[in-house]
Backbone bond lengths (Angstrom), bond angles and torsions (degrees), N, CA, C in turn:
res aa  C-N    CA-C-N  psi(-1)  N-CA   C-N-CA  omega(-1)  CA-C   N-CA-C  phi
1 M - - - 1.560 - - 1.537 109.13 -
2 S 1.249 110.49 138.62 1.448 119.85 -171.20 1.560 108.43 -69.62
3 T 1.236 112.08 144.23 1.562 120.59 -178.37 1.574 105.29 -74.66
4 L 1.234 123.69 -16.29 1.310 125.11 -171.66 1.595 113.24 -75.33
5 D 1.199 118.36 125.16 1.509 122.98 -169.92 1.638 103.23 -80.88
6 R 1.328 114.29 103.37 1.407 119.56 -172.10 1.570 112.75 -82.43
7 R 1.393 112.61 -8.65 1.427 119.39 -172.48 1.625 107.82 -85.28
8 R 1.192 115.51 -8.79 1.532 119.38 -179.51 1.529 107.45 -112.73
9 I 1.415 111.58 148.62 1.453 119.33 177.49 1.531 101.96 -102.18
10 L 1.294 111.75 112.39 1.526 114.12 177.12 1.524 116.77 -95.56
11 G 1.247 117.39 145.76 1.475 120.28 175.37 1.466 115.11 -73.93
12 P 1.375 116.04 174.61 1.539 114.91 176.02 1.488 112.31 -55.30
13 A 1.335 114.74 154.00 1.346 124.73 -174.18 1.597 113.22 -62.67
14 N 1.404 107.58 -29.61 1.586 115.98 -172.98 1.659 109.91 -104.79
15 V 1.287 107.30 16.46 1.507 110.64 173.38 1.429 114.68 -59.22
16 K 1.380 118.22 143.97 1.511 124.15 177.78 1.480 110.87 -105.07
17 P 1.393 123.92 145.80 1.428 125.02 -177.68 1.526 106.86 -78.17
18 L 1.344 118.67 148.88 1.357 121.43 175.71 1.545 110.07 -73.82
19 I 1.396 111.89 138.25 1.451 117.22 -177.00 1.609 107.15 -123.18
20 F 1.254 114.59 119.26 1.547 117.51 -178.70 1.530 110.40 -93.07
21 G 1.270 113.59 143.23 1.377 120.83 178.56 1.552 110.21 -81.02
22 L 1.302 110.18 173.33 1.525 119.44 -178.40 1.600 108.60 -66.48
23 S 1.315 117.37 140.54 1.506 115.46 174.63 1.562 104.63 -70.26
24 S 1.381 113.57 167.09 1.426 122.75 -179.47 1.486 111.65 -60.38
25 S 1.273 118.69 -42.04 1.539 121.80 173.80 1.445 114.53 -61.82
26 Q 1.387 121.48 -36.02 1.431 125.33 -179.05 1.496 109.41 -73.92
27 S 1.390 115.64 -38.87 1.427 122.90 177.72 1.577 113.48 -62.62
28 K 1.378 113.94 -45.18 1.394 120.25 176.52 1.514 115.04 -64.51
29 Q 1.332 113.85 -35.92 1.523 117.76 174.26 1.441 113.24 -64.74
30 E 1.429 114.92 -39.78 1.461 112.98 -178.07 1.497 113.98 -74.15
31 N 1.317 110.20 -31.74 1.605 115.97 176.52 1.607 105.84 -63.02
32 K 1.191 117.49 -40.84 1.460 126.35 -179.71 1.520 113.62 -54.88
33 I 1.380 104.98 -50.64 1.582 116.84 175.30 1.452 112.33 -60.01
34 E 1.331 112.17 -48.18 1.587 114.48 179.63 1.427 111.33 -60.25
35 E 1.394 120.76 -43.40 1.465 124.20 -175.09 1.559 110.82 -65.70
36 E 1.456 115.12 -36.55 1.336 118.09 179.41 1.507 114.39 -68.51
37 E 1.384 115.35 -29.83 1.399 124.57 -176.35 1.650 106.08 -75.26
38 E 1.331 112.22 -36.67 1.439 115.83 -176.78 1.490 109.16 -76.21
39 E 1.335 120.05 -9.68 1.477 119.67 171.59 1.467 111.98 -91.27
40 D 1.279 119.33 -13.58 1.429 125.85 177.90 1.535 117.13 -104.19
41 I 1.359 108.62 90.75 1.483 111.95 -171.23 1.554 114.05 -69.95
42 N 1.213 116.11 -24.04 1.458 122.18 175.43 1.542 113.49 -66.91
43 S 1.347 114.26 -37.67 1.402 119.08 178.63 1.434 109.19 -71.66
44 Q 1.263 122.65 -35.35 1.458 127.73 176.47 1.562 110.12 -62.57
45 I 1.259 116.40 -43.96 1.451 125.38 -177.36 1.418 110.66 -58.46
46 S 1.459 112.57 -50.27 1.448 122.35 -178.12 1.494 113.31 -65.80
47 K 1.395 121.11 -16.57 1.443 123.96 172.10 1.401 116.15 -100.01
48 T 1.332 118.26 7.77 1.476 121.58 175.86 1.490 118.20 -98.30
49 F 1.300 116.80 126.73 1.412 124.68 176.43 1.457 116.60 -97.17
50 I 1.383 120.07 129.15 1.407 121.05 -176.84 1.528 107.69 -132.91
51 K 1.353 117.91 147.44 1.434 121.37 179.64 1.553 108.48 -150.82
52 T 1.282 121.17 133.75 1.518 119.28 -172.37 1.522 101.88 -116.41
53 G 1.403 110.16 161.33 1.508 122.90 170.32 1.607 111.75 71.49
54 L 1.198 121.15 19.78 1.480 124.18 175.18 1.522 113.42 -66.93
55 I 1.301 114.23 -38.72 1.532 117.46 178.77 1.487 111.99 -88.36
56 T 1.257 117.60 101.01 1.491 125.45 -166.84 1.546 111.19 -68.60
57 N 1.401 117.59 -27.03 1.470 114.21 -178.28 1.480 114.00 -92.45
58 A 1.278 122.84 5.19 1.377 127.87 178.07 1.594 109.09 -96.30
59 N 1.257 116.36 153.96 1.530 119.66 175.73 1.500 108.96 -67.84
60 G 1.327 119.84 -26.46 1.458 122.21 -177.10 1.534 110.43 -165.83
61 S 1.246 117.81 146.99 1.462 119.52 -176.89 1.479 116.15 -153.61
62 S 1.306 119.33 150.77 1.604 119.85 175.38 1.542 102.89 -135.28
63 Y 1.416 107.49 155.41 1.510 116.70 172.31 1.561 103.92 -132.07
64 L 1.319 118.40 128.39 1.396 124.00 179.65 1.387 116.23 -128.43
65 E 1.328 117.17 134.72 1.541 117.55 173.45 1.592 109.17 -128.13
66 Y 1.250 113.74 138.68 1.456 118.90 173.46 1.493 111.17 -155.38
67 N 1.261 116.40 119.57 1.571 123.05 172.21 1.528 111.11 47.25
68 G 1.398 116.02 48.87 1.426 119.43 172.93 1.454 111.97 89.35
69 N 1.285 118.74 -9.08 1.464 120.50 172.96 1.497 112.26 -93.32
70 I 1.277 116.13 123.90 1.545 121.48 174.61 1.432 115.10 -125.19
71 I 1.417 111.73 126.76 1.467 118.65 -173.13 1.486 106.58 -134.88
72 S 1.394 111.81 144.57 1.438 118.69 175.20 1.603 107.64 -128.49
73 V 1.252 117.56 131.47 1.533 116.39 177.52 1.532 103.90 -125.82
74 S 1.372 118.18 142.96 1.329 130.56 174.66 1.527 115.08 -126.65
75 I 1.264 117.55 140.25 1.527 119.55 179.52 1.472 106.67 -115.97
76 Y 1.358 112.21 134.12 1.534 118.41 172.20 1.540 106.56 -122.68
77 G 1.328 115.67 133.72 1.407 118.83 -176.05 1.605 110.63 121.70
78 P 1.367 111.49 175.81 1.540 127.93 -4.52 1.437 113.99 -63.93
79 R 1.409 118.27 129.76 1.450 121.62 173.58 1.506 113.90 -113.75
80 P 1.286 118.94 143.81 1.555 116.94 179.56 1.498 113.22 -59.30
81 V 1.212 117.26 146.88 1.518 122.44 175.72 1.487 110.85 -126.94
82 R 1.338 110.99 142.34 1.461 116.14 -172.01 1.512 109.30 -85.79
83 G 1.247 119.16 161.64 1.429 123.35 175.79 1.551 112.13 113.71
84 T 1.282 116.05 -149.73 1.498 129.99 -178.93 1.547 107.94 -62.09
85 F 1.350 115.97 131.24 1.490 117.84 172.89 1.536 113.64 -57.24
86 T 1.363 117.59 129.09 1.469 121.86 171.13 1.454 110.37 -114.98
87 E 1.299 118.76 147.04 1.507 126.50 -172.13 1.577 105.64 -79.13
88 K 1.241 116.34 -25.36 1.480 120.86 -174.31 1.562 112.40 -135.35
89 T 1.281 114.06 165.89 1.545 117.54 -171.21 1.634 104.29 -79.83
90 S 1.204 116.08 156.12 1.472 125.23 167.10 1.425 111.06 -90.60
91 L 1.366 119.70 150.62 1.419 122.48 176.60 1.525 114.01 -122.89
92 D 1.210 125.30 127.38 1.395 123.66 177.80 1.508 114.63 -135.15
93 V 1.424 120.38 139.99 1.368 127.48 -171.57 1.438 113.27 -123.07
94 H 1.411 115.74 132.45 1.396 123.49 -176.19 1.589 107.07 -126.17
95 L 1.350 115.82 134.39 1.414 120.83 -178.87 1.530 108.20 -120.38
96 D 1.209 120.07 122.65 1.505 123.26 175.18 1.535 107.66 -115.20
97 D 1.360 115.58 120.88 1.443 122.11 -179.75 1.498 108.49 -106.77
98 N 1.413 110.42 105.09 1.515 117.46 177.84 1.535 113.66 -69.84
99 T 1.325 118.25 -17.35 1.428 120.78 177.73 1.530 113.90 -87.71
100 E 1.210 118.28 -4.76 1.491 123.84 177.29 1.592 110.81 53.87
101 T 1.390 112.99 35.06 1.410 119.78 -179.36 1.525 111.91 -96.59
102 I 1.309 120.05 -36.54 1.438 125.52 -166.74 1.606 103.10 -86.05
103 S 1.308 113.92 133.86 1.489 121.70 -176.84 1.641 104.78 -78.76
104 D 1.245 111.66 157.22 1.447 121.62 176.23 1.643 109.89 -49.05
105 L 1.262 106.74 -50.91 1.618 112.09 -178.14 1.533 112.24 -58.33
106 L 1.415 114.37 -46.85 1.425 119.27 174.29 1.528 117.88 -62.85
107 N 1.430 110.82 -38.21 1.425 113.27 172.85 1.504 115.41 -56.08
108 K 1.335 113.90 -43.16 1.578 121.23 179.73 1.521 103.31 -62.38
109 K 1.224 118.29 -53.64 1.434 124.28 -174.47 1.573 112.15 -52.78
110 F 1.305 112.34 -47.73 1.529 114.90 173.55 1.438 118.14 -61.55
111 C 1.290 113.98 -42.52 1.472 120.38 177.17 1.445 112.26 -63.48
112 N 1.338 121.07 -35.65 1.339 127.18 174.91 1.489 114.37 -64.56
113 Y 1.300 114.78 -42.53 1.421 125.24 -177.54 1.466 107.89 -65.88
114 I 1.356 119.19 -49.01 1.530 121.38 178.09 1.441 110.61 -59.05
115 E 1.429 116.19 -47.86 1.412 119.82 -173.48 1.580 110.66 -60.58
116 N 1.463 118.39 -38.97 1.419 123.94 -178.10 1.645 108.33 -67.29
117 N 1.437 111.50 -39.84 1.517 113.83 -178.08 1.499 106.59 -63.50
118 F 1.324 124.71 -43.44 1.401 121.46 -161.29 1.595 109.25 -97.05
119 T 1.172 119.30 -19.54 1.552 124.36 168.75 1.485 104.73 -57.13
120 T 1.305 118.54 -36.30 1.411 118.39 -176.34 1.535 115.13 -73.79
121 V 1.294 121.82 -25.36 1.493 124.89 -173.99 1.485 114.76 -111.35
122 I 1.415 119.34 -19.98 1.469 115.76 175.94 1.492 110.62 -78.21
123 N 1.258 112.96 142.47 1.495 121.76 -179.46 1.529 103.99 -78.07
124 L 1.269 121.83 81.98 1.420 126.14 -176.06 1.495 113.42 -71.08
125 N 1.309 118.92 -25.95 1.454 124.75 179.14 1.465 111.08 -67.07
126 K 1.314 119.57 -22.51 1.501 127.32 -175.81 1.501 111.45 -73.95
127 Y 1.335 117.73 -19.97 1.396 121.76 -172.37 1.611 112.99 -128.91
128 P 1.338 109.60 67.43 1.530 119.07 177.03 1.555 112.32 -53.69
129 K 1.281 115.41 146.74 1.549 121.25 173.51 1.451 109.95 50.10
130 S 1.327 119.49 43.19 1.396 121.84 -177.69 1.536 108.96 -136.47
131 G 1.396 117.61 165.99 1.466 121.49 174.91 1.556 108.79 -131.85
132 I 1.306 115.02 140.09 1.477 122.82 168.10 1.555 111.62 -109.82
133 S 1.295 120.23 127.79 1.474 123.68 171.39 1.513 111.43 -111.73
134 I 1.351 111.26 136.16 1.501 122.57 175.45 1.570 107.99 -108.98
135 F 1.274 117.77 116.21 1.493 116.98 -178.20 1.591 102.96 -111.41
136 I 1.351 118.04 122.55 1.383 128.49 179.48 1.545 109.55 -102.14
137 N 1.358 121.96 126.01 1.357 120.11 177.88 1.603 105.37 -124.23
138 V 1.325 112.43 115.07 1.541 121.30 178.83 1.524 107.54 -89.64
139 L 1.284 120.46 106.81 1.411 123.63 -174.83 1.642 113.84 -95.23
140 S 1.388 116.10 -20.82 1.421 115.54 179.95 1.567 104.06 -161.37
141 I 1.346 116.56 142.18 1.526 123.25 -179.30 1.375 110.45 -132.05
142 N 1.345 117.28 139.25 1.489 125.11 179.83 1.479 106.44 -114.04
143 N 1.439 112.06 121.02 1.494 118.15 172.45 1.523 112.29 52.14
144 F 1.279 120.52 61.75 1.485 124.89 -171.17 1.616 109.20 -63.85
145 Q 1.334 115.59 -38.99 1.446 114.69 -171.11 1.581 107.54 -65.07
146 K 1.259 117.50 -36.57 1.465 121.43 -176.68 1.453 111.97 -85.28
147 Y 1.379 113.91 -38.17 1.585 116.70 -175.80 1.519 115.45 -118.75
148 K 1.238 113.30 41.92 1.509 115.44 -179.13 1.577 115.08 -66.87
149 Y 1.419 110.24 -35.06 1.489 119.01 178.04 1.537 111.73 -80.51
150 K 1.371 116.69 -21.21 1.432 118.94 171.24 1.517 106.93 -72.38
151 L 1.320 119.05 -36.80 1.497 119.79 178.39 1.650 105.73 -62.78
152 L 1.298 117.41 -40.39 1.392 122.14 -174.98 1.682 106.55 -65.08
153 S 1.227 111.71 -38.98 1.620 114.64 -178.95 1.490 110.35 -64.57
154 L 1.360 114.23 -37.08 1.518 119.75 -177.95 1.592 108.56 -74.89
155 I 1.327 116.08 -35.59 1.547 118.87 174.81 1.530 107.56 -64.59
156 S 1.330 119.20 -47.30 1.350 116.32 176.33 1.577 118.92 -53.70
157 D 1.383 110.72 -44.21 1.465 117.59 179.24 1.485 111.85 -65.62
158 A 1.373 116.12 -38.13 1.508 121.83 179.72 1.640 106.05 -66.03
159 T 1.392 120.11 -31.92 1.360 120.79 -174.40 1.634 106.81 -78.08
160 T 1.279 121.09 -30.17 1.405 125.59 168.59 1.377 115.04 -55.92
161 I 1.240 117.15 -46.53 1.424 126.55 -174.24 1.605 109.21 -73.35
162 A 1.292 115.89 -41.30 1.419 122.44 178.57 1.627 112.01 -65.27
163 L 1.411 110.96 -40.81 1.487 115.68 173.36 1.546 111.88 -59.63
164 I 1.291 116.08 -43.91 1.438 119.40 -173.11 1.531 108.86 -67.04
165 N 1.355 112.55 -39.74 1.411 122.34 175.00 1.490 117.98 -59.03
166 S 1.339 113.60 -28.74 1.455 118.56 179.16 1.487 115.23 -83.41
167 G 1.310 120.33 -11.95 1.325 127.49 -178.82 1.481 117.91 78.79
168 I 1.434 114.42 10.20 1.466 114.03 171.86 1.445 115.98 -76.73
169 E 1.303 111.18 133.36 1.580 117.78 -174.48 1.418 112.82 -61.93
170 I 1.355 112.66 124.82 1.559 118.89 171.51 1.503 105.70 -126.83
171 I 1.410 110.23 150.51 1.450 119.47 -172.65 1.576 108.57 -87.22
172 D 1.300 119.42 -20.97 1.465 124.37 175.53 1.415 113.42 -155.06
173 I 1.367 118.59 171.24 1.402 124.01 175.55 1.532 111.32 -98.89
174 V 1.382 116.17 126.70 1.425 120.82 173.96 1.467 112.98 -85.06
175 S 1.361 121.34 126.14 1.391 121.66 177.43 1.478 108.37 -127.90
176 S 1.241 113.19 140.12 1.589 119.81 -171.12 1.619 112.49 -120.99
177 T 1.164 116.23 140.17 1.473 127.36 171.58 1.483 118.88 -136.15
178 F 1.372 112.39 157.09 1.449 122.59 -168.41 1.481 112.76 -122.23
179 D 1.255 116.83 135.81 1.381 120.64 177.11 1.656 112.88 -113.24
180 L 1.313 119.41 113.59 1.399 120.67 -171.64 1.517 115.15 -69.88
181 N 1.243 120.22 -37.73 1.443 125.52 -173.08 1.552 107.89 -63.45
182 S 1.215 119.38 -39.53 1.522 125.10 -176.16 1.602 109.44 -107.10
183 N 1.254 114.30 0.26 1.580 119.00 174.72 1.530 105.40 57.76
184 T 1.346 122.26 53.16 1.497 122.02 -170.23 1.517 105.41 -126.90
185 V 1.355 116.00 146.09 1.409 121.04 167.01 1.477 106.01 -123.55
186 I 1.437 114.61 140.84 1.465 119.90 -179.05 1.575 105.91 -135.05
187 S 1.291 119.08 139.63 1.480 123.36 -179.35 1.530 105.27 -119.47
188 F 1.389 115.65 136.33 1.379 124.31 -173.85 1.562 111.84 -126.50
189 I 1.437 111.59 153.24 1.377 120.07 167.82 1.577 108.45 -136.74
190 K 1.389 113.26 168.05 1.392 118.59 171.21 1.606 109.69 51.23
191 S 1.368 117.96 -139.30 1.514 122.03 -176.97 1.498 108.99 -83.03
192 N 1.309 117.72 62.74 1.460 122.80 -179.98 1.555 112.70 61.49
193 E 1.309 111.18 41.52 1.485 114.57 177.35 1.573 103.73 -86.82
194 I 1.342 115.53 131.68 1.515 117.72 -178.19 1.510 111.87 -88.93
195 V 1.338 112.00 131.04 1.435 121.53 177.19 1.419 119.39 -110.87
196 G 1.461 114.99 -13.78 1.424 121.99 177.83 1.408 104.29 -162.18
197 L 1.534 111.25 145.13 1.353 123.12 175.60 1.510 113.15 -151.14
198 L 1.287 115.48 131.65 1.567 117.54 174.97 1.413 110.22 -143.46
199 S 1.413 114.83 140.88 1.529 117.01 -170.19 1.474 105.33 -152.46
200 D 1.430 117.03 147.51 1.546 117.13 169.90 1.446 108.08 -98.75
201 S 1.320 120.71 5.40 1.497 121.38 -170.42 1.620 106.24 -108.03
202 N 1.304 109.02 118.11 1.455 114.52 171.58 1.643 116.85 -67.20
203 K 1.302 109.25 -17.48 1.504 114.93 -177.37 1.436 111.01 -61.34
204 I 1.356 118.07 -44.73 1.450 117.27 -174.86 1.526 114.13 -68.33
205 Y 1.295 119.88 -12.21 1.422 122.94 169.56 1.450 116.32 -90.12
206 K 1.255 116.22 -18.22 1.514 119.20 -176.29 1.572 116.66 -99.13
207 D 1.477 107.44 -26.35 1.478 114.45 -176.76 1.501 100.82 -110.35
208 V 1.430 118.07 109.06 1.427 122.18 177.70 1.523 109.52 -63.03
209 N 1.278 123.66 -37.39 1.477 130.31 -171.96 1.589 102.27 -66.36
210 D 1.345 116.64 -51.83 1.413 115.47 -177.17 1.533 113.58 -64.88
211 F 1.451 111.79 -37.45 1.505 116.75 176.74 1.547 113.26 -54.91
212 N 1.436 112.07 -45.86 1.433 116.67 -177.53 1.540 113.49 -68.21
213 K 1.358 116.15 -35.24 1.362 121.69 171.42 1.553 115.96 -53.89
214 I 1.388 106.93 -51.55 1.485 114.96 -177.68 1.586 106.00 -62.49
215 I 1.306 117.29 -46.82 1.508 119.74 -177.03 1.598 110.21 -60.57
216 K 1.295 114.00 -39.68 1.601 116.64 178.72 1.491 110.82 -65.59
217 K 1.370 115.18 -43.79 1.532 114.77 -177.77 1.522 109.51 -68.90
218 L 1.376 119.59 -45.74 1.473 117.92 -177.24 1.478 108.31 -71.26
219 G 1.296 122.81 -31.14 1.507 123.32 172.02 1.516 114.02 -56.79
220 N 1.288 111.04 -43.89 1.519 114.01 178.27 1.503 112.46 -67.79
221 D 1.434 110.09 -42.51 1.559 111.69 177.23 1.581 109.26 -59.36
222 S 1.230 116.88 -45.29 1.453 128.41 -174.08 1.616 106.28 -50.61
223 N 1.259 116.25 -45.39 1.450 119.49 -175.87 1.539 109.62 -65.53
224 I 1.390 116.38 -36.55 1.500 120.57 178.47 1.483 101.89 -68.91
225 V 1.196 125.46 -48.68 1.490 125.69 -176.68 1.607 111.32 -54.36
226 K 1.421 106.82 -46.87 1.514 112.73 174.76 1.445 115.83 -54.96
227 N 1.285 116.54 -50.12 1.485 123.61 -178.07 1.452 110.44 -59.46
228 S 1.372 110.85 -45.58 1.611 118.42 174.79 1.589 112.08 -56.91
229 L 1.264 118.28 -41.68 1.465 122.75 179.38 1.500 110.80 -63.50
230 I 1.344 111.73 -47.64 1.546 117.97 -174.33 1.564 106.69 -70.10
231 N 1.366 119.32 -36.49 1.512 115.72 176.58 1.485 111.91 -68.62
232 Y 1.399 120.05 -31.72 1.446 122.54 -179.58 1.608 102.76 -70.13
233 L 1.247 121.64 -44.22 1.472 118.44 -172.30 1.446 109.81 -75.30
234 M 1.276 119.68 -25.59 1.474 120.29 -178.29 1.735 107.38 -86.80
235 S 1.255 112.73 -12.66 1.463 110.72 173.04 1.412 114.44 -79.34
236 G 1.302 120.37 -6.77 1.564 127.94 178.59 1.396 114.26 68.45
237 N 1.422 118.79 26.49 1.495 122.58 176.79 1.514 108.01 -73.63
């Protein structure tokens, strides 16, 4: 007797099951939870995993995971450069997106943002005729269309940790924070001095009051992030 059950009508072997999306009420609820978490910087910090020194052939490195975003940053240098003598070190940034999500234009924008942030704080004059390279490896991305500048803020913080791990002299710690409502990332040093800002919202540039509110909120959040980074580094993890 054949083992085939002839009493049932079977579909094609390569048939795919139906997958139903979330209902509008479920989607709204999830969005609300995400937005509430984005407002709670302490909750975000508690859910962030950081590890340093995993890349042994680099001068310094960091590994960061948060909410489905996974980033690795490695630092090489200061290394001697050939050619004309320069009084201070050069800095170059490279971003490799393993998810193939980030466009070439945004890749360049992200690299420029990181370069501008850290050119401000690295003591470049201490390393004449040298070069420092920052290699960013994006391993996983969560909801890039909505949170692309959140990803950039995480990349910036991971770069801060990797630079400190490398022993390269910096004059301050760069801490970055993200505002979901205006889709804005801002990086701060010292007494809430801005060293980097990117936004897709024209509103923040047109309305001074809104802009000041965003700066104040993200400035307060950045101080919490900075203290968290310092505590992590001092813990010796």
